[in-house]
C-alpha positions in Angstrom: 55.6 -2.5 191.2 54.2 -2.9 195.0 55.9 -5.8 197.0 54.9 -6.6 200.4 58.0 -6.9 202.8 58.8 -6.9 206.5 54.8 -5.6 206.7 56.0 -2.7 205.1 54.4 -1.5 201.5 57.7 -1.0 199.1 57.9 0.5 195.6 60.3 -0.8 193.3 61.3 0.7 189.5 64.4 2.4 187.8 66.9 -0.4 186.7 66.9 -3.4 188.4 69.9 -4.6 186.4 72.2 -1.2 187.4 75.0 -1.2 189.9 73.6 1.6 192.2 70.5 1.1 194.8 68.6 3.9 195.7 66.0 3.9 199.0 64.1 7.0 199.1 62.5 7.3 202.9 60.0 9.7 203.6 58.8 12.0 206.1 56.1 12.2 208.8 52.4 12.7 207.4 52.7 11.9 203.8 54.3 8.6 201.8 56.2 7.4 199.3 55.0 8.9 196.8 56.9 12.4 197.6 59.6 11.1 196.1 57.9 10.7 192.6 60.3 13.3 190.8 63.1 12.0 192.6 62.7 8.5 191.2 62.1 9.4 187.9 65.2 11.6 187.6 67.2 8.7 188.7 65.7 5.6 187.0 69.3 4.7 186.2 69.1 3.3 189.1 67.4 0.9 191.0 64.7 2.3 193.0 63.2 1.0 196.7 60.7 3.1 198.2 58.8 2.4 201.3 55.8 3.5 203.1 57.3 3.2 206.3 54.9 1.9 209.4 51.5 4.1 209.9 51.5 5.6 207.2 50.4 5.1 203.0 50.2 1.6 202.1 52.1 0.7 205.1 48.9 2.2 207.1 47.8 -0.9 208.9 46.4 -1.1 212.4 50.0 0.7 213.7 49.0 2.8 217.2 52.7 3.6 217.8 56.0 4.1 215.8 59.6 3.4 216.7 61.9 5.4 214.9 64.6 2.5 215.9 62.5 -0.6 215.4 62.1 1.4 211.5 65.7 1.8 211.3 66.1 -1.9 211.3 63.6 -3.1 209.2 65.0 -1.0 206.5 68.6 -2.6 207.5 67.1 -5.5 206.8 65.3 -4.5 203.9 68.5 -3.3 201.8 70.7 -6.6 203.4 68.1 -8.7 201.4 67.9 -6.7 198.6 71.3 -4.7 197.5 73.4 -8.1 196.7 76.2 -6.3 195.9 74.9 -3.4 194.4 76.3 0.4 195.6 73.5 1.7 198.2 72.4 4.9 198.4 69.3 6.0 200.6 67.5 9.4 200.9 65.9 10.8 204.1 63.7 13.5 204.5 62.7 14.9 207.7 61.3 11.8 209.9 62.8 9.0 207.3 66.7 11.2 207.4 65.9 10.8 211.2 65.5 6.9 210.4 68.2 7.3 208.0 71.0 8.3 211.1 69.9 5.8 212.9 70.3 2.8 210.1 73.9 4.6 210.3 74.4 4.1 213.9 73.0 0.4 214.2 75.0 -0.7 210.4 77.9 1.1 210.4 79.4 -1.0 206.8 75.8 -1.5 205.2 75.4 2.2 203.2 78.1 4.2 201.3 76.3 7.3 200.4 73.2 8.4 203.0 71.1 11.9 202.6 70.2 13.7 205.1 67.7 16.0 205.0 66.5 18.1 207.1 66.6 16.0 210.5 66.1 17.3 213.4 68.5 15.9 216.0 68.0 17.2 219.0 65.7 16.7 221.5 62.5 19.3 222.5 61.6 18.7 225.6 59.4 22.1 225.8 57.5 20.5 222.9 57.4 17.3 224.1 55.3 18.1 226.3 52.8 20.1 224.2 51.9 17.2 221.7 48.9 15.2 223.5 47.1 18.6 223.9 48.1 20.2 221.0 47.2 16.6 218.8 43.5 16.6 221.1 42.8 20.1 219.2 43.7 19.9 216.3 43.3 16.5 214.9 39.5 17.1 214.1 40.8 20.0 211.7 42.9 17.3 209.8 40.0 16.3 208.8 38.6 19.7 207.4 40.3 20.6 203.4 40.9 23.9 204.1 43.3 22.5 207.5 45.4 20.2 205.1 46.0 22.6 202.4 47.3 24.9 205.1 49.8 22.1 206.1 49.9 20.9 202.6 51.7 24.1 202.1 54.1 24.1 204.6 55.8 21.1 203.2 54.9 22.7 199.7 52.5 19.8 198.2 52.0 20.8 195.1 48.3 21.0 193.6 49.2 17.9 192.2 49.1 15.5 194.7 46.8 16.9 197.7 44.7 14.8 197.0 47.0 11.6 197.7 48.0 14.0 200.9 44.9 14.7 202.2 43.3 10.8 201.7 46.1 9.5 203.6 46.0 12.0 206.6 42.0 11.5 207.0 43.3 7.9 207.1 46.4 8.7 210.3 45.1 7.8 213.5 45.3 10.0 216.6 47.6 7.6 219.1 49.9 6.8 215.6 50.4 11.0 215.4 51.4 11.0 218.5 53.5 8.1 218.2 55.2 9.1 215.8 55.0 13.3 217.0 56.7 12.0 219.9 59.8 10.1 218.3 60.6 12.9 216.5 60.5 15.9 218.9 62.6 13.5 221.5 65.6 11.6 219.0 69.0 12.8 219.3 72.2 11.9 217.8 74.1 9.9 219.0 78.4 9.1 218.8 77.9 6.4 216.8 77.4 7.9 214.1 81.2 8.6 213.7 81.6 4.9 213.3 79.6 4.6 209.8 81.4 4.6 206.8 78.8 6.3 204.8 80.0 9.2 202.6 77.0 11.4 204.0 75.2 14.6 202.2 73.3 17.1 204.8 71.4 19.1 203.8 68.7 21.7 204.9 66.8 24.3 204.2 67.6 28.2 204.8 64.0 28.9 206.4 63.8 26.1 208.2 64.3 26.5 212.1 67.3 27.1 213.7 67.2 24.1 215.8 67.0 22.5 212.3 70.2 24.6 211.4 72.2 23.3 214.5 71.5 19.7 213.6 72.8 19.7 210.5 75.3 21.2 211.8 76.1 19.0 215.3 75.8 15.9 211.8 78.4 17.3 209.7 80.6 17.8 213.0 80.6 14.1 213.8 81.1 12.7 210.4 84.8 13.0 208.4 83.1 11.8 205.7 80.2 14.5 205.8 79.7 17.6 203.4 76.7 19.9 204.5 74.5 22.3 202.4 72.1 25.0 203.6 69.4 25.2 200.1 68.8 29.1 199.8 65.2 30.9 200.5 63.5 27.1 201.3 62.2 26.1 204.4 60.7 22.7 205.1 60.7 20.0 201.9 63.5 20.7 199.6 62.9 18.1 197.4 58.9 18.7 197.4 59.9 22.8 196.9 62.5 22.4 194.0 63.2 18.8 192.8 64.6 20.0 189.9 68.3 21.5 192.3 67.3 18.6 194.9 68.2 16.3 192.4 71.1 18.2 190.8 73.0 18.6 194.2 72.3 14.8 195.2 73.5 13.6 191.7 76.5 16.3 190.8 77.7 14.9 195.0 77.5 11.3 193.9 79.0 11.9 190.9 82.4 13.6 192.0 81.8 14.2 196.1 81.3 17.8 195.4 78.3 19.9 195.3 77.0 23.0 193.4 77.5 26.5 193.9 74.0 26.9 193.8 74.0 26.0 197.6 75.9 26.5 200.6 78.1 25.2 203.0 77.3 24.1 206.2 80.2 24.6 208.7 80.0 21.8 211.5 79.4 22.5 215.1 82.6 21.7 217.5 82.3 18.4 219.1 
């Protein structure tokens, strides 16, 4: 069911009596539907899937976005709902940055964290180009052919495209600039080392080098981290190959180890 919480739309499903609560944080430009195949796989857990501010059913009148403030909201949501359960949080891209910030803000709240494709190094050159780039591309986002191209880069399938396109139409220009600015200016805080969460850090083999370096940075800042590279995949493993992603996450939650289907990440020195 969907519930209103802290001005966020949150879809709840699975087994509310379970001892484990899983929270899934989507990336920018999509919403909670991107986790449908994860939620169905982990149906024996209690699953919470928020639509982040300005996205999906949490769109409202937002004209700005803050990773820090959203992390605070999700921490409050978990604190209100956990009720002694083991807490697992899974984040992709923008959602993964929020998850990292959550671990810095509240080091004891989360027991297991899956950080997938988090950009943790600022991109100053790209930051300078956000406003002119959005000004040029924003009108194209209203066109189906352009939205199809964008959807392809995120591995959004035919079954989800109409949902993706509808949400592209509701995104406003100021919010998009704000989301991109937050995303490309975010940096990893040394406070991450204080988190008690067990950490699975993942990245796709075909992602940009800065994404791989960000993953290496994060692994290097946590004594409880395991890092893996998904072979042959770009930005979007939960959608590109949900079976493999679910298998790796489930195995790691159960044993603390990862399967031989993925490669390990070496930590960057601190």
